[in-house]
N, C-alpha and C positions, 0 to 999 in steps of 0.2 A: 180228444183234443178239446181244449178250453177256448171258447170264442166269446169274448166279453168286450163291451165298449170301454174304452179307457182314454185318459189324457196323459201324455208324457209331461210330468211335472218338473223333473229336473234330471240332470246327469252330472257325473263328475269322473275325472280320470283317476285311476288308481296307480300305485307305484309300479305294478307289473304290466302296465300299459293296457289293462282292461278297463272297462267302464262300469260304473254302477248307475243303473237306470231306475228312476222312481216313477211309478204310474199311479194315478188315481182312477179307480174304476167306477162305473155306474153300479147301482146296488145289485149285487149278485143274487140269483135265485138259489134255492137250497141245493140243487144239483151242482151248480157252479161253485158254491161255497164248499161243498164236499170234495169236489175235484181239486180245488185250490189247496185244501188241507191235505189231501192224499198225495199231492205232487210237491209239497213243500220240501226244499233242499234237494230236489232232483234236477238233473240236467234235462233241458229240452230246447226247443227252438222258439224264438219270439218273432212274430210277424206283426208289423204295425203299418197301417196305411190310413189315410184320412177318409177313405170311402169304405163301404161294406165290401167284403170279399165276395168274389163271384164263385159259382160252383166249381169251375175248373181250377181256380186258385186254391180253394179249400182242398180239392183232391190232391193237388201238388203238395200242399202243406202236410196232409195226412200221410203221404208216401215218403216223407223224409225220415231217414234213419240216422241215429247218432253214432258217431265213431268215438265213443267215450266209454270208459270202464264204469263200474258201479260207483266210483267216487267222483265221477264227473270230470275226469281228466283224460285228454287224448294221450296217445303214446308219446308224442313230441313234448307235451306239457309235463308228462311224468319224467322223461329224460332230462328236461331242463331243471326240474325240481331236484333230481338226483345230483346233477352237476352242481347245482347251487349248494347242496349239503356238502359235497366234496370240497367246494371252494371255501366254505366256512371252516372245514377241518384242516385243509392244506391249500392255501391260496397261491402257492408257487411264486410268490413275489408280486402277484397282481393286486392292485389297489381296488380295481373296479371289476365286478362280476362279469360284465359284458366282454371285457378283454379276455378273461379266463374262459368264458363260454366259447368265444370265437376260436381260441386256440384249441380247446378240446374238440370242438366240432370239426375243425380242420384235421386233427389227428384221426378222428373217426372216419371222415371222408377219405383221407389218404389210405387208411388201413384197408377199407373195403375196395377202394379204387385199385390198390395193389393186387387184389385178388382177381381182377378182371383179366380176360385174355387179351 
């Protein structure tokens, strides 16, 4: 786990409703710098608070496990990406992806709902 002092400099919304956060850190020591280089482009968790983390909080952070594949996407994100590609290839008359997505998700839900006793 990388624990380094930082200041949140800015944020902006992206079109997929995620955020891009920019931090400015204190000067990292060589171990921190090596860990930053090693974990570049990897998925992880970000914890930020104005005070130092307590020991029990650090233990909780260390126990977190990611529900992401090697490319950094959850299964729901992967499904949404696949549906978007389908929308690009055959939009079924929908002008907006969210409308297409909602229809396809309802179809999936009803498909599996129909298999229930």
